C-alpha positions as CSV (number, residue, x, y, z in Angstrom):
1,X,68.3,61.3,137.1
2,X,66.9,64.2,135.4
3,X,63.6,62.5,134.0
4,X,61.2,64.2,131.9
5,X,57.5,63.0,132.0
6,X,54.8,63.2,129.6
7,X,51.8,65.0,130.8
8,X,49.2,63.1,132.4
9,X,46.0,62.4,130.1
10,X,42.9,63.8,130.9
11,X,40.4,60.8,132.3
12,X,37.1,60.2,134.0
13,X,37.5,57.6,136.8
14,X,34.9,55.6,139.0
15,X,35.5,56.0,142.6
16,X,35.7,53.5,145.1
17,X,37.8,50.2,146.1
18,X,38.6,49.5,142.0
19,X,38.9,52.1,139.0
20,X,37.2,51.3,135.7
21,X,38.4,53.2,132.9
22,X,36.1,55.4,131.2
23,X,35.6,56.3,127.2
24,X,35.3,60.3,127.0
25,X,32.7,60.9,124.7
26,X,34.5,62.3,121.4
27,X,36.6,58.8,121.1
28,X,35.4,56.0,119.0
29,X,33.8,53.8,121.0
30,X,32.6,50.2,119.4
31,X,31.6,47.1,120.5
32,X,32.3,44.5,118.1
33,X,31.3,40.9,118.9
34,X,33.8,38.5,119.5
35,X,32.9,35.8,116.4
36,X,34.7,33.8,114.3
37,X,32.8,33.0,111.4
38,X,32.5,29.4,112.2
39,X,31.2,31.1,115.8
40,X,28.8,32.8,114.1
41,X,27.6,29.9,111.8
42,X,27.0,28.1,115.6
43,X,24.9,30.9,116.9
44,X,22.6,30.2,113.6
45,X,22.4,26.8,114.9
46,X,21.3,27.5,118.6
47,X,17.5,27.2,118.8
48,X,16.0,30.6,118.1
49,X,19.2,32.4,119.2
50,X,18.7,35.4,117.1
51,X,15.8,37.4,117.8
52,X,15.0,40.7,116.9
53,X,13.5,43.0,114.5
54,X,14.1,44.9,111.3
55,X,15.0,48.1,110.4
56,X,13.8,50.0,107.2
57,X,14.2,53.4,106.4
58,X,13.8,53.6,103.3
59,X,10.2,55.1,101.3
60,X,10.5,55.8,97.5
61,X,7.9,58.4,98.0
62,X,9.8,60.6,100.5
63,X,13.3,62.4,99.3
64,X,16.6,60.6,101.2
65,X,17.3,63.3,103.4
66,X,14.3,63.0,105.0
67,X,14.0,59.1,104.9
68,X,17.0,58.6,107.0
69,X,16.1,61.2,109.3
70,X,13.5,58.8,110.7
71,X,15.8,56.5,111.8
72,X,18.6,57.2,114.9
73,X,20.7,55.5,117.2
74,X,18.2,55.9,119.6
75,X,16.2,53.5,117.8
76,X,18.8,50.7,117.6
77,X,19.3,51.1,121.8
78,X,15.7,50.8,122.2
79,X,15.3,47.8,120.3
80,X,18.0,46.3,122.3
81,X,16.4,47.3,125.6
82,X,13.7,46.0,125.0
83,X,15.4,42.5,124.8
84,X,16.1,41.7,121.4
85,X,19.6,40.4,120.3
86,X,19.9,41.3,116.7
87,X,18.7,43.6,113.9
88,X,18.1,43.1,110.3
89,X,19.4,46.1,108.4
90,X,16.1,45.9,105.7
91,X,18.3,48.5,103.7
92,X,18.8,50.0,100.2
93,X,21.8,48.6,98.4
94,X,24.9,50.7,98.2
95,X,24.8,50.2,94.5
96,X,22.4,52.3,92.5
97,X,19.2,50.5,90.8
98,X,19.9,52.4,87.7
99,X,22.9,51.7,84.8
100,X,25.7,52.0,84.9
101,X,24.9,50.9,88.8
102,X,27.1,53.0,90.6
103,X,28.2,53.2,94.2
104,X,26.2,55.8,96.5
105,X,27.8,57.5,98.7
106,X,24.8,58.2,100.9
107,X,23.3,54.9,100.7
108,X,26.5,53.3,101.8
109,X,26.8,56.3,104.5
110,X,23.5,55.1,105.9
111,X,24.7,51.2,106.0
112,X,27.5,52.3,107.6
113,X,26.1,54.3,110.3
114,X,23.5,51.6,111.1
115,X,26.3,49.0,111.3
116,X,28.0,51.0,113.9
117,X,25.1,51.7,115.7
118,X,24.5,48.6,116.5
119,X,27.5,48.0,117.2
120,X,27.5,50.5,119.9
121,X,24.3,49.4,121.5
122,X,25.2,45.5,121.3
123,X,22.9,44.2,118.7
124,X,24.2,41.5,116.2
125,X,23.4,42.6,112.7
126,X,22.2,41.0,109.6
127,X,22.8,42.8,106.3
128,X,19.3,42.8,104.3
129,X,19.8,44.6,101.0
130,X,15.8,45.5,99.3
131,X,17.2,47.0,96.1
132,X,20.4,46.8,93.8
133,X,21.5,47.0,90.1
134,X,18.1,46.4,88.4
135,X,16.0,46.3,91.3
136,X,14.2,49.3,92.4
137,X,12.3,50.6,95.6
138,X,9.3,51.1,93.8
139,X,8.8,47.4,92.8
140,X,7.3,46.7,96.5
141,X,4.8,49.4,96.0
142,X,3.0,46.9,93.9
143,X,2.4,49.1,90.9
144,X,4.1,48.3,87.4
145,X,5.0,52.1,87.4
146,X,8.7,52.7,88.1
147,X,9.1,49.2,89.4
148,X,12.3,47.7,87.6
149,X,13.0,44.9,87.9
150,X,15.3,44.2,84.8
151,X,17.6,42.5,87.0
152,X,16.4,38.9,86.5
153,X,16.8,39.8,82.6
154,X,20.0,41.2,82.7
155,X,23.7,39.6,82.9
156,X,25.0,43.0,83.0
157,X,22.8,44.0,86.5
158,X,23.5,40.2,87.7
159,X,27.3,40.9,87.4
160,X,26.9,43.9,89.0
161,X,24.6,42.8,92.0
162,X,27.5,40.5,92.7
163,X,29.9,43.1,92.7
164,X,28.0,44.9,95.2
165,X,27.8,42.3,97.8
166,X,31.9,41.4,96.9
167,X,32.2,45.0,98.1
168,X,30.2,45.0,100.9
169,X,31.5,41.9,102.2
170,X,34.9,43.0,101.9
171,X,33.8,46.0,103.9
172,X,32.5,44.4,106.7
173,X,34.1,41.0,106.8
174,X,36.0,42.0,110.2
175,X,32.7,43.7,112.1
176,X,32.6,40.7,114.3
177,X,29.1,41.6,115.0
178,X,27.7,41.3,111.3
179,X,26.6,37.8,111.9
180,X,24.6,37.2,107.8
181,X,24.5,38.4,104.5
182,X,20.8,38.2,103.3
183,X,21.4,38.3,99.9
184,X,18.1,39.9,98.4
185,X,14.8,41.2,100.1
186,X,12.0,39.0,98.8
187,X,13.4,37.7,95.3
188,X,10.9,36.8,92.6
189,X,11.6,36.2,89.3
190,X,8.7,33.6,88.9
191,X,6.1,36.4,90.0
192,X,7.4,39.8,88.8
193,X,5.3,43.0,88.7
194,X,5.4,43.7,84.9
195,X,7.7,41.7,83.3
196,X,7.3,38.4,81.8
197,X,7.6,35.1,84.3
198,X,11.2,33.2,84.4
199,X,12.0,29.9,86.3
200,X,12.5,30.2,89.9
201,X,16.1,28.5,89.5
202,X,17.3,32.1,88.3
203,X,17.4,33.4,91.6
204,X,19.0,30.4,92.7
205,X,21.9,30.2,89.7
206,X,21.7,34.1,91.3
207,X,22.3,33.3,94.7
208,X,25.2,30.8,93.6
209,X,26.8,33.8,91.7
210,X,26.9,36.2,94.8
211,X,28.0,33.4,96.8
212,X,30.8,33.1,94.7
213,X,31.7,36.8,94.4
214,X,31.3,36.9,98.6
215,X,33.7,34.1,99.5
216,X,36.1,35.4,97.3
217,X,36.8,38.2,99.9
218,X,34.9,36.5,102.8
219,X,35.3,33.0,103.7
220,X,33.7,33.0,107.0
221,X,30.6,35.2,107.3
222,X,27.6,33.3,106.9
223,X,25.0,33.7,103.6
224,X,21.5,33.8,104.0
225,X,19.3,32.7,100.9
226,X,15.6,33.8,100.9
227,X,12.9,31.7,98.9
228,X,11.1,33.1,95.9
229,X,8.1,34.0,95.0
230,X,8.3,37.3,97.5
231,X,9.9,34.8,100.0
232,X,6.5,33.0,100.3
233,X,6.9,30.1,102.8
234,X,5.0,28.1,100.2
235,X,8.5,28.5,98.0
236,X,10.6,27.0,100.1
237,X,9.1,23.6,98.7
238,X,11.5,24.7,95.6
239,X,14.6,26.1,97.7
240,X,17.8,25.1,96.6
241,X,20.7,24.1,98.8
242,X,23.8,26.4,97.1
243,X,26.3,24.2,98.3
244,X,28.0,26.6,100.8
245,X,28.7,25.3,103.9
246,X,27.3,28.6,106.2
247,X,24.4,29.1,104.3
248,X,20.8,29.6,105.7
249,X,17.8,29.6,104.1
250,X,14.8,31.6,104.7
251,X,11.5,32.8,103.9
252,X,8.9,35.6,105.2
253,X,5.4,35.0,106.8
254,X,2.8,37.2,106.0
255,X,-0.1,34.4,105.1
256,X,-3.1,34.7,105.3
257,X,-1.9,38.0,103.3
258,X,-5.4,38.9,103.2
259,X,-5.7,39.4,107.5
260,X,-1.7,40.8,107.7
261,X,-2.5,43.3,105.3
262,X,-6.2,44.3,105.4
263,X,-6.0,48.3,105.5
264,X,-2.6,48.8,103.8
265,X,-3.8,50.7,100.5
266,X,-0.2,50.2,99.4
267,X,-0.2,46.7,99.3
268,X,-3.9,46.5,97.3
269,X,-6.0,46.0,100.5
270,X,-7.2,49.1,101.5
271,X,-10.8,48.3,101.1
272,X,-10.7,45.3,103.1
273,X,-11.6,45.0,107.0
274,X,-13.0,43.2,110.2
275,X,-11.0,39.7,109.3
276,X,-10.1,38.4,112.7
277,X,-7.4,35.8,113.7
278,X,-8.4,32.9,114.6
279,X,-10.9,32.8,111.8
280,X,-12.5,32.3,108.7
281,X,-9.9,34.1,106.3
282,X,-9.7,34.4,102.3
283,X,-6.4,33.7,100.9
284,X,-4.7,33.4,97.4
285,X,-3.1,30.1,98.2
286,X,-6.4,28.2,99.0
287,X,-9.2,27.9,96.5
288,X,-11.2,28.6,99.4
289,X,-11.7,30.4,102.6
290,X,-10.2,28.3,105.3
291,X,-10.1,28.4,109.0
292,X,-6.4,30.2,110.0
293,X,-5.6,29.3,113.3
294,X,-2.2,27.8,114.7
295,X,-2.4,24.6,113.0
296,X,-3.1,26.8,109.8
297,X,0.1,28.3,110.1
298,X,2.2,25.2,110.4
299,X,0.6,23.5,107.6
300,X,1.7,26.8,105.4
301,X,5.2,26.5,106.7
302,X,6.1,22.9,106.5
303,X,8.0,23.0,103.7
304,X,10.6,24.9,105.5
305,X,10.1,22.7,108.4
306,X,10.9,19.6,105.8
307,X,14.1,21.8,104.4
308,X,15.4,22.2,107.8
309,X,15.1,18.5,108.3
310,X,16.4,16.8,105.0
311,X,19.7,19.3,105.0
312,X,20.6,20.3,108.4
313,X,20.4,23.7,108.1
314,X,19.1,26.8,110.0
315,X,16.1,28.7,109.0
316,X,15.5,32.2,109.3
317,X,12.6,34.0,109.2
318,X,13.6,37.7,107.7
319,X,10.2,39.4,108.0
320,X,7.0,38.7,109.3
321,X,4.3,41.0,110.6
322,X,0.7,42.6,110.3
323,X,-1.3,45.7,111.0
324,X,-1.1,46.9,114.6
325,X,-4.5,48.3,114.2
326,X,-6.3,45.1,114.2
327,X,-7.1,44.3,117.3
328,X,-6.3,40.4,117.0
329,X,-3.1,41.2,115.1
330,X,-1.3,40.4,118.4
331,X,-3.0,37.1,118.4
332,X,-1.6,36.0,115.3
333,X,2.0,37.2,116.0
334,X,2.1,35.5,119.5
335,X,1.3,32.5,117.8
336,X,4.0,32.5,114.6
337,X,6.4,33.0,117.5
338,X,5.7,30.4,119.6
339,X,6.1,28.3,116.0
340,X,9.2,29.6,115.3
341,X,10.5,29.1,118.4
342,X,9.1,25.4,118.7
343,X,11.2,24.6,115.8
344,X,14.3,26.5,116.6
345,X,14.0,29.3,114.1
346,X,15.9,32.6,114.4
347,X,13.3,35.6,113.4
348,X,13.1,39.2,113.0
349,X,9.8,41.0,113.0
350,X,9.0,43.7,110.3
351,X,9.0,46.6,111.2
352,X,10.9,47.9,114.3
353,X,11.3,51.3,112.8
354,X,10.5,52.3,108.9
355,X,10.8,55.2,106.5
356,X,7.1,56.8,107.7
357,X,6.8,58.9,110.2
358,X,5.3,59.2,113.8
359,X,4.6,55.1,113.0
360,X,1.9,56.1,110.2
361,X,3.1,52.7,108.3
362,X,0.7,50.7,111.0
363,X,3.4,48.2,111.2
364,X,6.1,49.1,113.6
365,X,5.1,47.9,116.7
366,X,6.9,50.8,119.1
367,X,3.8,52.6,118.3
368,X,0.4,52.0,120.4
369,X,-2.4,50.2,118.2
370,X,-5.3,52.3,117.7
371,X,-5.0,54.8,114.6
372,X,-4.1,58.0,116.7
373,X,-1.4,56.4,119.1
374,X,1.6,57.6,116.9
375,X,3.9,58.2,120.0
376,X,6.2,55.3,120.6
377,X,4.7,53.6,124.0
378,X,7.2,50.7,124.8
379,X,4.8,49.2,127.5
380,X,2.1,48.6,124.9
381,X,0.5,45.1,124.6
382,X,2.3,44.5,121.6
383,X,5.6,45.4,123.2
384,X,4.5,43.3,126.3
385,X,3.9,40.3,123.9
386,X,7.3,40.7,122.1
387,X,9.2,41.1,125.2
388,X,7.8,37.7,126.5
389,X,10.1,36.3,123.4
390,X,12.6,38.2,123.3
391,X,13.7,37.7,126.6
392,X,14.5,34.4,126.0
393,X,16.7,35.5,123.3
394,X,20.4,34.9,124.6
395,X,22.4,37.7,125.2
396,X,25.7,38.2,123.3
397,X,27.9,36.2,125.8
398,X,31.4,37.2,126.2
399,X,34.1,34.7,125.8
400,X,37.1,34.8,128.0
401,X,40.2,37.1,126.9
402,X,37.1,39.6,125.8
403,X,37.1,43.8,126.6
404,X,33.7,43.9,127.8
405,X,31.5,47.3,128.6
406,X,27.5,47.2,129.1
407,X,24.9,48.7,127.5
408,X,24.6,52.3,127.6
409,X,21.1,53.8,127.8
410,X,19.9,56.8,125.9
411,X,21.4,60.1,126.4
412,X,24.7,58.4,128.8
413,X,27.1,60.9,129.3
414,X,30.7,60.4,129.2
415,X,30.4,59.7,132.8
416,X,27.7,56.8,132.9
417,X,29.0,54.0,134.3
418,X,28.2,52.1,131.0
419,X,31.6,53.7,129.4
420,X,33.5,51.5,131.8
421,X,35.6,49.0,130.0
422,X,36.7,45.4,131.4
423,X,38.9,42.8,130.3
424,X,37.0,39.3,130.7
425,X,39.7,37.2,132.3
426,X,40.7,33.4,131.7
427,X,39.6,33.1,135.7
428,X,35.5,34.3,134.9
429,X,36.3,37.7,136.7
430,X,36.5,41.2,135.0
431,X,39.3,43.2,135.3
432,X,39.7,46.9,135.3
433,X,41.9,49.6,133.3
434,X,42.9,52.1,135.9
435,X,43.5,54.5,133.1
436,X,43.9,55.6,129.8
437,X,47.4,55.0,129.9
438,X,47.0,51.2,130.6
439,X,44.8,50.7,128.4
440,X,47.0,51.3,124.8
441,X,49.7,49.1,126.2
442,X,47.5,46.2,125.5
443,X,45.3,47.3,122.9
444,X,45.8,49.8,119.9
445,X,42.1,50.7,119.9
446,X,38.8,50.4,120.8
447,X,37.5,48.2,117.9
448,X,37.2,44.6,120.1
449,X,35.1,45.8,122.6
450,X,31.7,43.9,123.1
451,X,28.6,45.3,124.5
452,X,27.1,43.2,126.8
453,X,23.7,43.5,129.1
454,X,24.0,45.3,132.4
455,X,22.4,42.1,134.1
456,X,25.4,39.9,132.1
457,X,28.3,42.3,132.8
458,X,26.8,42.6,137.1
459,X,27.3,38.5,137.2
460,X,30.6,38.7,136.3
461,X,32.9,39.1,139.8
462,X,35.5,41.9,140.0
463,X,39.1,40.2,139.8
464,X,41.3,43.3,140.4
465,X,43.2,45.9,138.0
466,X,45.0,44.9,134.8
467,X,48.9,46.0,135.0
468,X,51.1,47.8,132.3
469,X,52.1,45.2,129.4
470,X,55.5,44.3,130.5
471,X,58.4,46.0,128.7
472,X,56.6,48.8,126.6
473,X,56.6,51.5,128.9
474,X,58.6,52.7,131.8
475,X,56.9,54.1,134.9
476,X,57.4,56.2,137.4
477,X,54.9,56.6,140.8
478,X,54.1,60.0,141.8
479,X,56.1,60.1,145.5
480,X,58.9,57.6,144.4
481,X,61.8,59.4,142.2
482,X,62.6,55.9,140.8
483,X,62.0,54.9,137.5
484,X,60.8,51.1,136.8
485,X,60.7,48.7,134.2
486,X,57.3,46.7,134.3
487,X,58.1,42.7,134.3
488,X,55.7,39.9,133.9
489,X,53.0,39.7,136.5
490,X,53.4,43.3,137.3
491,X,57.0,43.1,139.1
492,X,58.5,47.0,139.2
493,X,62.1,46.7,138.6
494,X,64.0,49.9,139.3
495,X,66.9,51.0,136.2
496,X,69.5,52.1,138.2
497,X,71.1,54.4,135.8
498,X,70.5,56.5,132.8
499,X,72.7,54.4,130.4
500,X,71.1,51.4,131.6
501,X,67.5,52.9,130.3
502,X,69.5,53.8,126.9
503,X,70.2,50.6,126.2
504,X,67.5,48.7,127.0
505,X,64.8,51.6,126.1
506,X,66.4,53.8,123.5
507,X,67.6,57.3,123.4
508,X,63.9,58.2,123.7
509,X,63.7,56.4,127.0
510,X,62.5,59.7,129.0
511,X,59.5,59.7,126.4
512,X,58.4,56.2,127.4
513,X,57.8,57.2,131.2
514,X,54.4,57.5,132.9
515,X,53.5,58.6,135.9
516,X,51.2,56.0,138.3
517,X,49.2,57.5,140.7
518,X,50.1,56.3,144.2
519,X,46.6,54.4,144.6
520,X,47.6,52.4,141.8
521,X,51.0,51.3,143.3
522,X,49.1,48.1,145.3
523,X,48.8,47.1,142.0
524,X,52.3,46.0,141.6
525,X,55.3,44.2,143.3
526,X,59.0,45.3,143.4
527,X,61.6,42.9,142.3
528,X,65.2,43.3,141.7
529,X,66.9,46.0,140.5
530,X,68.3,46.3,137.0
531,X,71.9,46.7,137.3
532,X,73.0,45.5,134.2
533,X,71.8,45.0,130.4
534,X,71.6,41.5,131.0
535,X,69.3,41.5,133.9
536,X,66.2,42.7,131.7
537,X,64.9,41.8,128.2
538,X,62.3,44.0,127.1
539,X,61.8,41.3,123.9
540,X,61.4,38.2,126.6
541,X,59.4,40.0,128.8
542,X,56.9,41.6,126.0
543,X,56.6,37.8,124.3
544,X,56.2,36.0,127.2
545,X,53.0,38.3,127.9
546,X,51.1,38.4,124.7
547,X,48.0,38.9,126.7
548,X,46.6,40.1,129.9
549,X,46.1,35.9,131.1
550,X,49.9,35.4,130.6
């Protein structure tokens, strides 16, 4: 037959006894973790499954362009490479804080980029909004100047906050590595900055409204409802369940506040210094100076433990931290992490990277401890402490039937082995896509690839090569003039005539032919020739191979 064959794609290969398909650098490589809504919530019920940190790109005292330039994909990759498995996106909401509360395309791009970066490096994501309609970022500065908290008093702002979350949930509901929507950073209608206080119930009523809005478009992704009073642990005593079956409850742990925030001018504690943990530390939550140690920390968090026990629901510590320049901060953090893990609580430390240059904020622990130590030092004493706890974090475990690849180090080129994509078979082995063309017969795009650690990948034995999906393409071996149909089991069947090819594959049959290199011929076996139309049914072959594990 006079066969017109399509040109070969330009591909990269790993040489050896098997070949791994490598994505070119300009292709949209993503690494979505395969988890349904029920599976996501099941992960939250595993003891301390999620262990990581927050990334916070926003500072109200810098302009928007400068702010976000501080946070890059490398920050996400570095967090993952240190052992964390989750990042809390402590981000501004994509709707503006001021009326008419319109969508802000710049902030939406920040969020899209962050969700994508986390996916690429293999981190689960919690989306967590600091501000939005009627609630400004300046509120966190602790000064009435510029603070906007009209949210608590305006039904219009509340409705817009619901609209914002409905929009976000609809946008990310199919991103399977997004494991929760954390409704608001530190709600506080009962302790506002400059407005009259309102009952804590104002927040829980709004949380129910937001939950309802989310569930209109996304019934599966877990929701996180934080405590009131700026998410103080004592406020867990007054926490109210929303009634949603896939909801986690949360608080932030910064007590004793004078200790954790000593030296921070922005928190009103710039004149405090010399407080040591464990030791006697003043605190607003006790009438007198108390001795703070691990038992005192447990006492402060007892209401959260009681809530967990009563309602049998997961607890998440969305933020905790202290000034890294305070020497005993590391002891405080180590005690906290031990308690979280003792109680089975997932957590994200605040903060891995924030909207301040060169670690100037003092809270991001990928920097060294002394005031002049502003260069990232990932082997600092703080990082060694965090890695001790993060190393127990469960890595993103692939399920049989997944597409998998390993995490890429920062700066990895298109030829790096981390670009190789495998099929994880039901027999527990990983199978290689010999080339791009084989991959496209099974998958339309790259959005379901699951990124796992190099150690996890290497623990999965190789099982062979994936063959073309039956009936999708015709193939021709480079040194063989015959054109074959692919049948179930990688069986090649010679199509004897052009008339048969037209009957089975249409008049454009010759545009459906792929050249298969001789090296891959060993992946196939040769079956009976196709001499009549009744010898082969493309529809039946395709139906019999709905997945690679047919």
